[in-house]
N, CA and C of each residue as an Amber inpcrd file, in Angstrom:
protein
   681
  18.6140000  22.4110000   9.8030000  17.2480000  22.0290000   9.3860000
  17.3840000  21.0300000   8.2330000  16.4850000  20.0800000   8.1760000
  16.4700000  19.0810000   7.1110000  15.0820000  18.5220000   6.8960000
  14.9980000  17.6410000   5.9040000  13.7100000  17.0340000   5.5790000
  13.2930000  16.0380000   6.6710000  11.9890000  15.9880000   6.9150000
  11.4270000  15.0490000   7.8790000  10.1160000  14.4970000   7.3010000
   9.7900000  13.2890000   7.6480000   8.5460000  12.6870000   7.2370000
   7.9230000  11.9970000   8.4460000   6.6830000  12.3190000   8.7220000
   6.0280000  11.7610000   9.9120000   4.6980000  11.1260000   9.5060000
   4.3000000  10.1270000  10.2700000   3.0390000   9.4110000  10.0650000
   2.2750000   9.4360000  11.3550000   1.0120000   9.8110000  11.2930000
   0.2240000   9.8540000  12.5080000  -1.2680000   9.9540000  12.2270000
  -2.0310000   9.8680000  13.2940000  -3.4860000  10.0090000  13.2510000
  -3.9340000  10.7750000  14.4850000  -5.0810000  11.3940000  14.3850000
  -5.6510000  12.0720000  15.5510000  -5.7680000  11.1390000  16.7390000
  -6.1770000   9.8800000  16.4610000  -6.3860000   8.8960000  17.5270000
  -5.1150000   8.5590000  18.2630000  -3.9630000   8.8170000  17.6620000
  -2.6720000   8.5450000  18.3110000  -2.0950000   9.7930000  18.9150000
  -2.8680000  10.8910000  18.9800000  -2.3890000  12.2020000  19.4060000
  -1.1620000  12.6020000  18.6340000  -1.2810000  12.5270000  17.3280000
  -0.2450000  12.9800000  16.3740000   0.7160000  11.8760000  15.9710000
   2.0110000  12.1390000  16.0460000   3.0040000  11.3250000  15.3360000
   3.1560000   9.9210000  15.9150000   3.1260000   8.9140000  14.9970000
   3.3030000   7.5270000  15.3860000   4.7050000   7.0190000  14.9560000
   5.1570000   7.5070000  13.8120000   6.5200000   7.1380000  13.3410000
   7.1350000   8.3360000  12.6460000   8.4510000   8.2530000  12.4360000
   9.1780000   9.4590000  12.0630000  10.4350000   9.0880000  11.2870000
  10.6070000   9.7120000  10.1190000  11.8250000   9.5510000   9.3150000
  12.5560000  10.8890000   9.3820000  13.6730000  10.9090000  10.1060000
  14.3400000  12.1600000  10.4210000  15.3280000  12.6430000   9.3840000
  15.9290000  13.8140000   9.6310000  16.8740000  14.4140000   8.6760000
  18.0580000  13.4910000   8.3260000  18.5860000  12.7690000   9.3120000
  19.7240000  11.9090000   9.0270000  19.3800000  10.8340000   8.0120000
  18.1270000  10.3610000   8.0330000  17.7090000   9.3490000   7.0760000
  17.6060000   9.8850000   5.6580000  17.5340000  11.2120000   5.5300000
  17.4220000  11.8260000   4.1980000  18.7980000  12.2180000   3.6300000
  19.8500000  12.1320000   4.3980000  21.1580000  12.5740000   3.9370000
  21.9430000  11.4100000   3.3270000  22.3140000  11.5440000   2.0690000
  23.0870000  10.5310000   1.3890000  24.5800000  10.8640000   1.5050000
  25.1060000  10.6880000   2.7170000  26.4820000  11.0970000   2.9970000
  27.3450000   9.9200000   3.4710000  26.8980000   8.7130000   3.1700000
  27.6490000   7.5430000   3.6180000  28.3330000   6.8230000   2.4470000
  28.6360000   5.5550000   2.6490000  29.2060000   4.7260000   1.6060000
  28.1310000   4.4560000   0.5480000  28.5140000   3.9730000  -0.6450000
  27.4820000   3.6350000  -1.6380000  26.4570000   2.6400000  -1.1150000
  26.8910000   1.6590000  -0.3530000  25.9700000   0.6700000   0.2010000
  25.0040000   1.3200000   1.2090000  25.5390000   2.1970000   2.0460000
  24.7010000   2.8870000   3.0410000  23.7040000   3.8070000   2.3380000
  24.1340000   4.4830000   1.3130000  23.2530000   5.4020000   0.5780000
  22.1520000   4.6340000  -0.1480000  22.4850000   3.4670000  -0.6950000
  21.4690000   2.6490000  -1.3640000  20.3960000   2.2210000  -0.3790000
  20.8020000   1.8380000   0.8190000  19.8330000   1.4750000   1.8500000
  18.9680000   2.6770000   2.2450000  19.5880000   3.8390000   2.3600000
  18.8200000   5.0310000   2.7080000  17.7950000   5.3770000   1.6240000
  18.1910000   5.2000000   0.3720000  17.2610000   5.4760000  -0.7300000
  16.0400000   4.5770000  -0.6530000  16.2240000   3.3240000  -0.3060000
  15.0800000   2.4210000  -0.1650000  14.2040000   2.8670000   0.9900000
  14.8330000   3.3450000   2.0740000  14.0760000   3.7510000   3.2540000
  13.3010000   5.0510000   3.0450000  13.6440000   5.8240000   2.0170000
  12.9000000   7.0380000   1.7570000  11.4520000   6.7560000   1.4130000
  11.1330000   5.5280000   1.0320000   9.7490000   5.1470000   0.7560000
   9.0040000   4.8240000   2.0420000   9.7060000   4.8230000   3.1700000
   9.0880000   4.4890000   4.4390000   8.6170000   5.7500000   5.1810000
   7.9600000   5.5310000   6.2990000   7.5920000   6.6410000   7.1940000
   8.3990000   6.5520000   8.4920000   9.5930000   5.9540000   8.3590000
  10.5220000   5.9310000   9.4790000  10.2200000   4.8460000  10.5150000
  10.8010000   5.0520000  11.6950000  10.6350000   4.1250000  12.8020000
   9.5810000   4.6160000  13.7850000   8.9390000   3.6920000  14.5010000
   7.9600000   4.1160000  15.4980000   8.5570000   5.0150000  16.5550000
   7.7610000   5.9320000  17.0910000   8.1900000   6.7810000  18.1860000
   8.4600000   5.9040000  19.4240000   9.3170000   6.3690000  20.3420000
   9.7070000   5.5290000  21.4850000   8.5210000   5.0390000  22.3320000
   7.4490000   5.8400000  22.4150000   6.3190000   5.4330000  23.2430000
   5.2000000   4.7880000  22.4540000   5.4780000   4.3670000  21.2060000
   4.4880000   3.7390000  20.3480000   4.9800000   2.3700000  19.9310000
   4.1280000   1.3750000  20.1010000   4.4310000   0.0350000  19.5900000
   3.5890000  -0.1880000  18.3280000   4.2660000  -0.6100000  17.2540000
   3.5640000  -0.8760000  16.0020000   3.5100000  -2.3910000  15.7850000
   2.3250000  -2.8810000  15.4520000   2.1620000  -4.2770000  15.0880000
   1.5450000  -4.3750000  13.7140000   2.0090000  -5.3320000  12.9320000
   1.4340000  -5.5940000  11.6210000   0.5780000  -6.8590000  11.7840000
  -0.7120000  -6.6770000  11.7770000  -1.6180000  -7.7710000  12.1990000
  -2.3390000  -8.3960000  11.0040000  -2.5370000  -9.7140000  11.1310000
  -3.3870000 -10.4660000  10.2230000  -4.8490000 -10.2330000  10.6330000
  -5.7990000 -10.6420000   9.8020000  -7.2280000 -10.4660000  10.1600000
  -7.5900000 -11.1840000  11.4530000  -6.8670000 -12.2700000  11.7850000
  -7.2110000 -12.9750000  13.0340000  -6.5270000 -12.4060000  14.2560000
  -5.7880000 -11.2860000  14.0810000  -5.1380000 -10.6300000  15.2120000
  -3.7330000 -11.0740000  15.4750000  -3.2610000 -12.0930000  14.7610000
  -1.8790000 -12.5440000  14.9320000  -0.9330000 -11.5680000  14.2020000
   0.2830000 -11.4160000  14.7460000   1.2360000 -10.5150000  14.1320000
   1.9470000 -11.1710000  12.9500000   2.1670000 -10.3720000  11.9140000
   2.9140000 -10.8210000  10.7590000   4.4070000 -10.7390000  11.0410000
   5.2040000 -11.6250000  10.4470000   6.6620000 -11.4900000  10.5560000
   7.1730000 -10.2900000   9.7880000   8.3780000  -9.8930000  10.0470000
   8.9630000  -8.7450000   9.3370000   8.9380000  -8.9750000   7.8300000
   8.5860000  -7.9090000   7.1130000   8.5600000  -7.9750000   5.6770000
   7.2350000  -8.4130000   5.0920000   6.3370000  -8.9330000   5.9330000
   5.0100000  -9.3750000   5.4840000   3.9760000  -8.3010000   5.7330000
   3.0860000  -8.0960000   4.7600000   2.0750000  -7.0550000   4.8710000
   0.9230000  -7.4690000   5.7810000   0.3240000  -6.4530000   6.4000000
  -0.8720000  -6.6260000   7.1880000  -1.3810000  -5.2610000   7.5910000
  -2.4010000  -5.2410000   8.4450000  -2.9190000  -3.9400000   8.8860000
  -1.9830000  -3.3310000   9.9190000  -1.6720000  -2.0550000   9.7600000
  -0.8490000  -1.3580000  10.7100000  -1.6870000  -1.0410000  11.9390000
  -1.2710000  -1.5630000  13.1010000  -1.9840000  -1.3200000  14.3570000
  -0.9760000  -0.7730000  15.3710000  -1.4690000   0.0210000  16.2890000
  -0.5570000   0.6680000  17.2500000  -1.1430000   0.5790000  18.6570000
  -0.2380000   0.6490000  19.6440000  -0.6620000   0.7490000  21.0300000
   0.3910000   1.5010000  21.8330000  -0.0620000   2.0630000  22.9360000
   0.8060000   2.8700000  23.7820000  -0.0170000   3.7290000  24.6920000
   0.6610000   4.3940000  25.6530000  -0.0580000   5.1410000  26.6790000
  -0.7910000   6.3450000  26.1340000  -0.3750000   6.9090000  24.9870000
  -1.0280000   8.0850000  24.4860000  -2.0470000   7.8290000  23.3630000
  -2.3630000   6.5640000  23.1620000  -3.4160000   6.2380000  22.1990000
  -4.7940000   6.5230000  22.8500000  -5.7260000   6.9900000  22.0720000
  -7.0370000   7.3060000  22.6260000  -7.6400000   6.0740000  23.2920000
  -8.4910000   6.3130000  24.2650000  -9.1860000   5.2300000  24.9580000
 -10.4790000   4.8610000  24.2440000 -11.1510000   5.8830000  23.6610000
 -12.4440000   5.6320000  23.0390000 -12.8680000   6.8520000  22.2240000
 -13.8210000   6.6180000  21.3340000 -14.5850000   7.7060000  20.7410000
 -15.7250000   8.0260000  21.6980000 -15.7830000   9.2170000  22.2200000
 -16.7620000   9.5460000  23.2570000 -18.1920000   9.2980000  22.7900000
 -18.8960000   8.4500000  23.5540000 -20.3040000   8.1220000  23.3290000
 -20.5310000   7.4950000  21.9760000 -19.5080000   6.8100000  21.4340000
 -19.6280000   6.0980000  20.1520000 -19.0330000   4.7010000  20.3390000
 -19.8150000   3.8830000  21.0480000 -19.2910000   2.5780000  21.4800000
 -19.0190000   1.6510000  20.2880000 -19.8870000   1.6550000  19.2900000
 -19.6750000   0.7480000  18.1630000 -18.4210000   1.1020000  17.3850000
 -18.2030000   2.4100000  17.1790000 -16.9840000   2.8400000  16.4580000
 -15.7430000   2.5250000  17.2780000 -15.8370000   2.6810000  18.5830000
 -14.6890000   2.3290000  19.4490000 -14.3530000   0.8500000  19.3490000
 -15.4000000   0.0060000  19.4310000 -15.1790000  -1.4290000  19.3510000
 -14.5930000  -1.8340000  18.0080000 -14.9460000  -1.1170000  16.9720000
 -14.3960000  -1.4100000  15.6270000 -12.9610000  -0.9770000  15.4980000
 -12.6000000   0.1130000  16.1830000 -11.2470000   0.6810000  16.0330000
 -10.2470000   0.0720000  16.9740000 -10.6660000  -0.3780000  18.1600000
  -9.7300000  -0.8730000  19.1620000 -10.0860000  -2.3200000  19.4990000
  -9.1020000  -3.1920000  19.3850000  -9.3150000  -4.6140000  19.6690000
  -8.0310000  -5.2030000  20.2770000  -8.1820000  -5.8610000  21.4150000
  -7.0280000  -6.4580000  22.0510000  -5.9600000  -5.4690000  22.4500000
  -6.4010000  -4.2320000  22.7230000  -5.4620000  -3.1820000  23.0690000
  -4.8050000  -2.4790000  21.9060000  -5.0690000  -2.9520000  20.6810000
  -4.5030000  -2.3500000  19.4860000  -5.4810000  -1.3800000  18.8370000
  -4.9630000  -0.2110000  18.4230000  -5.7410000   0.7040000  17.6000000
  -5.5180000   0.3330000  16.1500000  -6.5800000   0.0510000  15.4300000
  -6.4870000  -0.3520000  14.0220000  -6.5460000   0.9000000  13.1440000
  -5.4710000   1.1240000  12.3830000  -5.3850000   2.3720000  11.5980000
  -6.1320000   2.3160000  10.2900000  -6.4000000   1.0880000   9.7610000
  -6.9990000   0.9790000   8.4480000  -5.9900000   1.0400000   7.3190000
  -4.7120000   1.2660000   7.6790000  -3.6370000   1.2840000   6.6840000
  -2.9700000  -0.0900000   6.5960000  -2.4470000  -0.4040000   5.4400000
  -1.7280000  -1.6720000   5.1840000  -0.2660000  -1.3460000   5.0060000
   0.6040000  -2.1940000   5.5740000   2.0320000  -1.9610000   5.4280000
   2.8450000  -3.0780000   6.0290000   4.1340000  -2.8280000   6.1710000
   5.0150000  -3.8330000   6.7550000   6.1890000  -3.1420000   7.4300000
   6.8800000  -3.8780000   8.2960000   8.0990000  -3.4280000   8.9620000
   9.2810000  -4.1810000   8.3580000  10.3680000  -3.4340000   8.0930000
  11.5600000  -4.0880000   7.5730000  12.4220000  -4.5890000   8.7390000
  13.5230000  -5.2950000   8.4750000  14.3210000  -5.8630000   9.5740000
  14.8870000  -4.8110000  10.5440000  14.9750000  -3.5520000  10.1240000
  15.4740000  -2.5040000  11.0140000  14.3440000  -1.6860000  11.6070000
  13.1050000  -2.1940000  11.5210000  11.9380000  -1.6030000  12.1500000
  11.4810000  -0.3050000  11.4590000  11.8260000  -0.1390000  10.1900000
  11.2530000   0.9900000   9.4110000   9.8910000   0.5460000   8.8960000
   8.9480000   1.4670000   8.9800000   7.5720000   1.1710000   8.6180000
   7.2720000   1.6690000   7.2100000   6.7510000   0.7880000   6.3860000
   6.3860000   1.1000000   5.0130000   4.8590000   0.9480000   4.8560000
   4.2280000   1.9860000   4.3100000   2.7670000   1.9460000   4.0730000
   2.5550000   1.5990000   2.6090000   1.7180000   0.6120000   2.3460000
   1.4780000   0.1800000   0.9780000   0.0590000   0.4170000   0.4920000
  -0.8600000   0.7870000   1.3770000  -2.2160000   1.0300000   0.9240000
  -3.1930000   1.1460000   2.0790000  -4.4740000   1.1120000   1.7120000
  -5.5500000   1.1620000   2.6860000  -6.2370000  -0.2000000   2.7200000
  -6.6630000  -0.5860000   3.9170000  -7.2840000  -1.8800000   4.0890000
  -8.5280000  -2.0040000   3.2100000  -9.2800000  -0.9280000   3.0620000
 -10.5050000  -0.9720000   2.2750000 -10.2210000  -1.2070000   0.7830000
  -8.9750000  -0.9240000   0.3440000  -8.6150000  -1.1350000  -1.0600000
  -7.9720000  -2.5030000  -1.2980000  -7.7470000  -3.2620000  -0.2370000
  -7.0730000  -4.5570000  -0.3590000  -7.8810000  -5.4850000  -1.2580000
  -7.1790000  -6.1980000  -2.1240000  -7.8160000  -7.1840000  -3.0240000
  -7.5990000  -8.5580000  -2.4180000  -8.6670000  -9.3160000  -2.3140000
  -8.5800000 -10.6720000  -1.7670000  -8.9080000 -11.6670000  -2.8790000
  -7.8760000 -12.3330000  -3.3780000  -8.0020000 -13.2800000  -4.4820000
  -7.7980000 -14.6950000  -3.9280000  -8.8690000 -15.4580000  -3.9070000
  -8.7650000 -16.8470000  -3.4130000  -8.1710000 -16.9420000  -2.0300000
  -8.4680000 -15.9830000  -1.1740000  -7.9920000 -15.9950000   0.2020000
  -6.6320000 -15.3420000   0.3720000  -5.9830000 -14.9250000  -0.7140000
  -4.6840000 -14.2400000  -0.6310000  -4.8970000 -12.7200000  -0.6990000
  -4.2740000 -12.0200000   0.2210000  -4.3780000 -10.5480000   0.2590000
  -3.3720000  -9.9280000  -0.7000000  -3.8210000  -8.9900000  -1.4950000
  -2.9730000  -8.2950000  -2.4690000  -3.0930000  -6.8030000  -2.2270000
  -1.9630000  -6.1340000  -2.0370000  -1.9500000  -4.6970000  -1.8590000
  -1.8330000  -4.0260000  -3.2260000  -2.8490000  -3.2110000  -3.6020000
  -2.7780000  -2.5270000  -4.9020000  -1.5110000  -1.6960000  -5.0820000
  -1.0950000  -1.0170000  -4.0180000   0.0860000  -0.1570000  -4.1250000
   1.3380000  -0.9120000  -4.5200000   1.4720000  -2.1270000  -4.0450000
   2.6600000  -2.9130000  -4.3920000   2.6960000  -3.2380000  -5.8670000
   1.5400000  -3.6270000  -6.4170000   1.4640000  -3.9560000  -7.8500000
   1.5900000  -2.6910000  -8.6920000   0.9960000  -1.6180000  -8.2550000
   1.1110000  -0.3370000  -8.9830000   2.5650000   0.1030000  -9.0800000
   3.3000000  -0.0670000  -7.9790000   4.7030000   0.3330000  -7.9770000
   5.5360000  -0.4350000  -8.9890000   5.2500000  -1.7330000  -9.1190000
   5.9840000  -2.5520000 -10.1090000   5.5720000  -2.1340000 -11.5190000
   4.2840000  -1.9570000 -11.7630000   3.8630000  -1.5750000 -13.1070000
   4.4580000  -0.2450000 -13.5250000   4.5130000   0.7070000 -12.6240000
   5.0300000   2.0430000 -12.9900000   6.5300000   2.0710000 -13.1850000
   7.1950000   0.9760000 -12.8740000   8.6270000   0.8580000 -13.2130000
   8.8030000   0.3910000 -14.6530000   7.7420000  -0.0580000 -15.3120000
   7.8340000  -0.5060000 -16.7010000   8.0350000   0.7180000 -17.5920000
   8.9330000   0.6520000 -18.5450000   9.2560000   1.8480000 -19.3400000
   8.0990000   2.3590000 -20.2060000   7.0960000   1.5210000 -20.4870000
   5.9870000   1.9610000 -21.3290000   4.7810000   2.4540000 -20.5060000
   4.8800000   2.4460000 -19.2030000   3.7260000   2.8020000 -18.3550000
   4.0410000   4.0900000 -17.6010000   3.2030000   5.1050000 -17.8620000
   3.3420000   6.3910000 -17.1520000   2.5960000   6.4020000 -15.8220000
   1.4140000   5.8010000 -15.8200000   0.5880000   5.7240000 -14.5980000
  -0.0920000   4.3650000 -14.5500000  -0.3290000   3.8950000 -13.3310000
  -1.0580000   2.6370000 -13.1710000  -1.9040000   2.7060000 -11.9140000
  -3.1010000   2.1670000 -12.0080000  -3.9750000   1.9950000 -10.8540000
  -4.4350000   0.5550000 -10.8430000  -4.4490000  -0.0630000  -9.6830000
  -4.8400000  -1.4630000  -9.5470000  -6.0620000  -1.5380000  -8.6460000
  -7.0750000  -2.2820000  -9.1250000  -8.3020000  -2.4620000  -8.3720000
  -8.7040000  -3.9340000  -8.4170000  -9.6230000  -4.3170000  -7.5540000
 -10.1650000  -5.6630000  -7.5690000 -11.5000000  -5.6650000  -8.3140000
 -11.7110000  -6.6900000  -9.1220000 -12.9960000  -6.8360000  -9.8040000
 -13.5440000  -8.2440000  -9.4720000 -14.8730000  -8.3930000  -9.4440000
 -15.4700000  -9.6760000  -9.0750000 -15.1070000 -10.7880000 -10.0310000
 -14.9450000 -12.0030000  -9.4940000 -14.6160000 -13.1620000 -10.3030000
 -15.2750000 -14.3650000  -9.6810000 -15.9210000 -15.1940000 -10.5230000
 -16.6670000 -16.3320000 -10.0080000 -15.7470000 -17.3370000  -9.3260000
 -14.5860000 -17.5900000  -9.9370000 -13.6740000 -18.6170000  -9.3990000
 -12.9090000 -18.1450000  -8.1840000 -12.3550000 -16.9130000  -8.2330000
 -11.4240000 -16.4480000  -7.2110000 -12.0260000 -15.4700000  -6.2290000
 -13.2660000 -15.0500000  -6.4330000 -13.8800000 -14.0140000  -5.6040000
 -13.5530000 -12.6250000  -6.1200000 -12.2610000 -12.3540000  -6.2480000
 -11.7530000 -11.1340000  -6.8480000 -10.5000000 -11.4500000  -7.6600000
 -10.2750000 -10.6890000  -8.7030000  -8.9920000 -10.7160000  -9.3920000
  -8.4810000  -9.3190000  -9.5680000  -7.2390000  -9.2280000  -9.8930000
  -6.5510000  -7.9170000 -10.0410000  -6.7760000  -7.3780000 -11.4490000
  -7.1800000  -6.1060000 -11.5020000  -7.2630000  -5.4160000 -12.7810000
  -6.3650000  -4.1930000 -12.7220000  -5.5830000  -3.9810000 -13.7870000
  -4.7150000  -2.8180000 -13.9000000  -5.2570000  -1.8490000 -14.9560000
  -5.3730000  -0.5900000 -14.5560000  -5.7750000   0.4890000 -15.4530000
  -4.5320000   1.3540000 -15.6500000  -4.1430000   1.5510000 -16.9210000
  -2.8200000   2.1590000 -17.1840000  -2.8780000   3.2590000 -18.2220000
  -1.9610000   4.1900000 -18.0810000  -1.7090000   5.2450000 -19.0710000
  -0.3280000   5.0140000 -19.6450000  -0.2360000   4.9750000 -20.9790000
   1.0510000   4.6950000 -21.6160000   1.9170000   5.9430000 -21.6670000
   3.2260000   5.7310000 -21.6310000   4.1400000   6.8450000 -21.7660000
   4.0130000   7.4590000 -23.1460000   4.3010000   8.7430000 -23.2470000
   4.1890000   9.4440000 -24.5280000   5.1260000   8.8110000 -25.5530000
   4.5590000   8.4280000 -26.6840000   5.3590000   7.8080000 -27.7500000
   5.7400000   6.3630000 -27.4800000   5.1540000   5.7790000 -26.4440000
   5.4980000   4.4170000 -26.0820000   4.8370000   3.3760000 -26.9800000
   5.3000000   2.1500000 -26.8840000   4.7220000   1.0070000 -27.5810000
   3.9910000   0.1340000 -26.6020000   2.7170000  -0.1130000 -26.8680000
   1.8820000  -0.8380000 -25.9290000   2.3090000  -2.3190000 -25.8250000
   2.7500000  -2.7540000 -24.6490000   3.1040000  -4.1580000 -24.4980000
   1.8360000  -5.0320000 -24.4590000   1.9980000  -6.2960000 -24.7550000
   0.8540000  -7.2140000 -24.7170000   0.5280000  -7.5710000 -23.2680000
  -0.6790000  -8.0890000 -23.0810000  -1.0730000  -8.5280000 -21.7410000
  -0.1330000  -9.6070000 -21.2050000   0.2400000 -10.5450000 -22.1220000
   1.1260000 -11.6250000 -21.7010000   2.4960000 -11.0900000 -21.2710000
   2.9790000 -10.0860000 -22.0200000   4.2830000  -9.5080000 -21.6410000
   4.1980000  -8.8490000 -20.2530000   3.0960000  -8.1310000 -20.0020000
   2.9510000  -7.4660000 -18.7210000   2.8070000  -8.4600000 -17.5770000
   2.0600000  -9.5480000 -17.8440000   1.9130000 -10.5730000 -16.8040000
   3.2540000 -11.2010000 -16.4590000   4.0350000 -11.5110000 -17.4840000
   5.3670000 -12.0580000 -17.2350000   6.2660000 -11.0960000 -16.4900000
   6.1450000  -9.8140000 -16.8230000   6.9370000  -8.7670000 -16.1770000
   6.5880000  -8.7000000 -14.6810000   5.3070000  -8.7000000 -14.3580000
   4.9100000  -8.6140000 -12.9360000   5.3080000  -9.8900000 -12.1850000
   5.1070000 -11.0470000 -12.8170000   5.4280000 -12.3230000 -12.1590000
   6.9270000 -12.4770000 -11.8850000   7.7430000 -11.7660000 -12.6870000
   9.1960000 -11.8430000 -12.4510000   9.6090000 -11.0220000 -11.2390000
   8.6970000 -10.2060000 -10.7160000   9.0230000  -9.3190000  -9.6140000
   8.1870000  -9.5730000  -8.3590000   7.0070000 -10.1830000  -8.5330000
   6.1150000 -10.4090000  -7.4040000   5.5910000 -11.8550000  -7.4660000
   4.9200000 -12.2840000  -6.4060000   4.2990000 -13.6100000  -6.3950000
   3.3060000 -13.6870000  -7.5410000   3.1890000 -14.8670000  -8.1420000
   2.3600000 -15.0310000  -9.3350000   0.9180000 -14.6040000  -9.1200000
   0.3740000 -14.8730000  -7.9210000  -1.0360000 -14.5550000  -7.7030000
  -1.3290000 -13.0550000  -7.6540000  -0.2590000 -12.2240000  -7.5590000
  -0.4430000 -10.7720000  -7.5170000  -0.5180000 -10.1500000  -8.9270000
  -0.2020000 -10.9390000  -9.9560000  -0.2160000 -10.3940000 -11.3160000
  -1.6600000 -10.1090000 -11.7730000  -1.8850000  -8.9860000 -12.4570000
  -3.2260000  -8.6900000 -12.9640000  -3.7420000  -9.7650000 -13.8990000
  -5.0100000 -10.0420000 -13.7920000  -5.6880000 -10.9090000 -14.7530000
  -6.2860000 -10.0940000 -15.8870000  -6.4730000  -8.8090000 -15.6520000
  -7.1170000  -7.9280000 -16.6210000  -6.3040000  -6.6440000 -16.7450000
  -6.2490000  -6.1370000 -17.9700000  -5.5190000  -4.8820000 -18.2560000
  -6.4130000  -3.9840000 -19.1060000  -6.3750000  -2.6990000 -18.8020000
  -7.0940000  -1.7220000 -19.6190000  -6.2310000  -0.4750000 -19.7430000
  -6.0570000  -0.0240000 -21.0080000  -5.2920000   1.1930000 -21.2990000
  -6.2700000   2.3480000 -21.4870000  -5.9560000   3.4830000 -20.8850000
  -6.7920000   4.6760000 -21.0290000  -5.9320000   5.8370000 -21.5020000
  -6.5290000   6.7820000 -22.1500000  -5.7620000   7.9060000 -22.7120000
  -5.6840000   9.0830000 -21.7620000  -6.7050000   9.2810000 -20.9130000
  -6.6890000  10.4360000 -20.0160000  -5.8960000  10.1250000 -18.7300000
  -5.3850000  11.1380000 -18.0550000  -4.6890000  10.9140000 -16.7960000
  -5.6110000  10.2810000 -15.7710000  -5.0940000   9.4520000 -14.9070000
  -5.9000000   8.8180000 -13.8910000  -6.3540000   9.8580000 -12.8620000
  -7.5910000   9.7570000 -12.3740000  -8.0880000  10.7620000 -11.4210000
  -7.3690000  10.7150000 -10.0720000  -6.9970000  11.9030000  -9.6090000
  -6.2750000  12.0340000  -8.3490000  -6.8460000  13.1850000  -7.5420000
  -6.6020000  13.1820000  -6.2280000  -7.0170000  14.3060000  -5.3950000
  -5.9250000  15.3730000  -5.4060000  -6.1340000  16.4330000  -4.6090000
  -5.1720000  17.5370000  -4.6190000  -3.8170000  17.1690000  -4.0330000
  -3.7720000  16.0100000  -3.3370000  -2.4930000  15.5160000  -2.7870000
  -1.7880000  14.5680000  -3.7400000  -2.4170000  14.3070000  -4.8880000
  -1.8340000  13.4060000  -5.8740000  -2.1780000  11.9590000  -5.6600000
  -3.0710000  11.6460000  -4.7030000  -3.4320000  10.2500000  -4.4590000
  -4.5060000   9.8220000  -5.4180000  -4.4060000   8.5630000  -5.8650000
  -5.3950000   8.0300000  -6.7690000  -6.7810000   7.9870000  -6.1230000
  -7.7850000   8.3820000  -6.8990000  -9.1830000   8.3420000  -6.4080000
  -9.7400000   6.9530000  -6.7970000  -9.5510000   6.0070000  -5.8880000
  -9.9090000   4.6250000  -6.2040000 -11.3940000   4.4280000  -6.4440000
 -12.2430000   5.1610000  -5.6980000 -13.6810000   5.0210000  -5.9460000
 -14.0590000   5.4540000  -7.3540000 -13.4660000   6.5530000  -7.8210000
 -13.7260000   7.0180000  -9.1890000 -13.2200000   5.9980000 -10.2050000
 -12.0350000   5.4490000  -9.9300000 -11.4530000   4.4760000 -10.8580000
 -12.2990000   3.2240000 -10.9190000 -12.7920000   2.7540000  -9.7610000
 -13.6680000   1.5670000  -9.7600000 -14.9640000   1.8360000 -10.4940000
 -15.5370000   3.0590000 -10.3170000 -16.7760000   3.3880000 -10.9850000
 -16.6100000   3.4030000 -12.4990000 -15.4840000   3.9150000 -12.9730000
 -15.2730000   4.1140000 -14.4060000 -14.7210000   2.8830000 -15.1090000
 -13.8630000   2.1390000 -14.4320000 -13.1800000   1.0440000 -15.0970000
 -13.2500000  -0.2720000 -14.3250000 -14.2000000  -0.3730000 -13.4230000
 -14.2500000  -1.5520000 -12.5600000 -14.8400000  -2.7760000 -13.1990000
 -15.4150000  -2.6440000 -14.3910000 -15.9990000  -3.8120000 -15.0500000
 -14.8880000  -4.6900000 -15.6370000 -15.0740000  -6.0130000 -15.5630000
 -14.1090000  -6.9290000 -16.1970000 -14.1960000  -6.7680000 -17.7030000
 -13.0450000  -6.8180000 -18.3820000 -13.0160000  -6.5990000 -19.8270000
 -12.3880000  -7.7530000 -20.5850000 -12.0190000  -8.8230000 -19.8660000
 -11.4140000  -9.9690000 -20.5340000 -11.6610000 -11.2100000 -19.6830000
 -11.5800000 -12.3700000 -20.3040000 -11.7910000 -13.5960000 -19.5660000
 -10.5800000 -13.8940000 -18.6940000 -10.8230000 -14.3530000 -17.4800000
  -9.7210000 -14.7050000 -16.5910000  -9.3530000 -16.1710000 -16.8390000
  -8.1490000 -16.4840000 -16.3980000  -7.6910000 -17.8770000 -16.5700000
  -6.8950000 -18.2950000 -15.3650000
């Protein structure tokens, strides 16, 4: 017996992808184990009877490593929501079931989930996954928690705002330092334009997931001029 991680939806009649026990065992060379550690952030490879596509808004497939909406197709995908034609048309297009999740496939076909489509930030036509930026921010030694949301902006439509909790006893970095830190790891357009530090823990559900609606309601206002 070993650890397993599966990803699925009711509409797919359960499991769509699977990270098995062998993927959790660090029993190879240092290089192999390093690769396995990176893959632990994934939900494994698609099941044999499931095809996964990472789609752009226009329905074209993204290349490997590029984010888009996770869509699936196969013989065991639902045909429709019974007597709910509008919902069916929204969920299924071109034979693909749209999951509403955002992610990417790596060169070995491991699937990584980075967020929800409804949380995607669109800055000047560029899609930004909050989870990707949050992951980078939480690697900073002075940041204990980070949540990333989109806030309205006249010039860009939306810009990225980071809401953060500092580590206990930490020294608060400047906004410029944080921007430089993010830009050294991600594309420049993904760096937050706004930062806000809060003292209380960020709101989460019983599964530990950030409650983005609560965060937007409480801290969604812009607090600094964008540039």
